[in-house]
N, C-alpha and C positions, 0 to 999 in steps of 0.2 A: 504494500500500500504506500509506504513512504517513498518508494522509488517513483511512483506515478506522479507525485507532487512536483517533481522537477522536469516532467515531460510536457510537451505541448500536445494539444488534443489530437492533431493528425498522427503523431507518433503513437499515442495510446490506441487510437483506432486501428492502426496498422498492427500493433502488438497483439491486440485482441482479434485480429482478422475480421474486422467488422465493416471495412470499406466495401460498399456494394452489396452488403448482406441484405437479403430480402426482408427479414424481420429485425431490422436495425435496432429499434428501441427496445424490443423485448430481449434481444440478445445482449444489448448493452446493460440493461437492468439486471439480467441474469448474471453476467460477468461481475458486475459491481457487487451484487449480493453475495456471490461465491467468494469474492475477495474479502468482504466484510466478515463473513463466517470464518474464513481461514485466519484472518487477523485476530478475531476474538478468541479462537481456539489457541493460537500461538501465545497470546497474552495470558490466557489462563494457565497454559503449561509453564510459562516463565514465572508467573506468580507462585505456582506450586513449587517450582524448583527453588525459588528464592526463599520461600517459607521453610523448606527443608534445610537450606544452607544456614538460615538464621536460628533454627531450633536449638542447637546446643549453645549458641551465643545468648539467646533469650533465657535459656535455663540458667546459665551462669549469672546473667544480669539480675535474675529474680533473687539470687542469694546476696546481692549487694544491700548495704544498709545506707539509707538516705532519708532526709526529712520529707515526709509526705504531707500534702496539703489537706486541710479540712474545710468544710463548708459545702455550699450547694453546687459549686462547679468544680469541686475537688477532683472528680473523676477525669475530667478533661486535662486539668493541670498535671495530675499524677501520670496520666498516659503520656503526655508530652515529655515529662521528666524521664519516665521509663524508656521511651524511644530514644532520648538523648543518651541514656546510659548504654543502650544496645548499640547505637552508632559508635559510641566511644570504645566499647569492648571490641567491636568488629575492627575499627581502625587500629587499635592497639595490637590486636592479634595479627593483623596483616603487617604492621610495621615491625613488630618484635618477634613474632612467632609464638608468643606466650600470652596467657590471659593476665590482665592486670591484677595485682595484689596490693593490699594496703590502701592507704588514703590517696585519692586522686580528685582533682578539680575537673568537673565535666561541664562542657559547654552544651547547652540545650536550648531549644526554641520554647519560649513561654507564651507565644501568641499565635492565634489563627486569624487570618484576615481574608475575606472573600473565599472562604472554604479551603484555604491553603495554609499550610504550616509555614510560618515566616522563618527567615534565616536565624540560626542560633545566635542569641545575644546574651542569654542569662547563664550564670554559673551555679553549680551545685557541688557541694562537698559529698563525696561518695566513699564509703568504706567497703572495699572488696574483700572477699575471703582471703585469708593468708594460707596459701597451700604451697 
């Protein structure tokens, strides 16, 4: 799908072999639908693969000790903090080949705007297990 974005309409029509096709619109609609289904499937496969990659990292992050928020919107804030810890553990693991131990300062995003998590700007003191 992404490759189509950079192409001009005549090139796309040639690629799909639709030039001079008797049922042009039906064929075009069918091709676009098939591509959308394929893209959705590939995105789901990637999401499952990513979830499997993150499973041990998330499990390790759950063992970390950090200050949790209270109040009516605490669930969102605590989820943002936890996701920041997961990102930190993943980054640390890639950089050093080891899980973090002891006390670390973790950068995390504390705000959501327009249904998107904003860039990390807040810090959090986290105590990881000593192993």
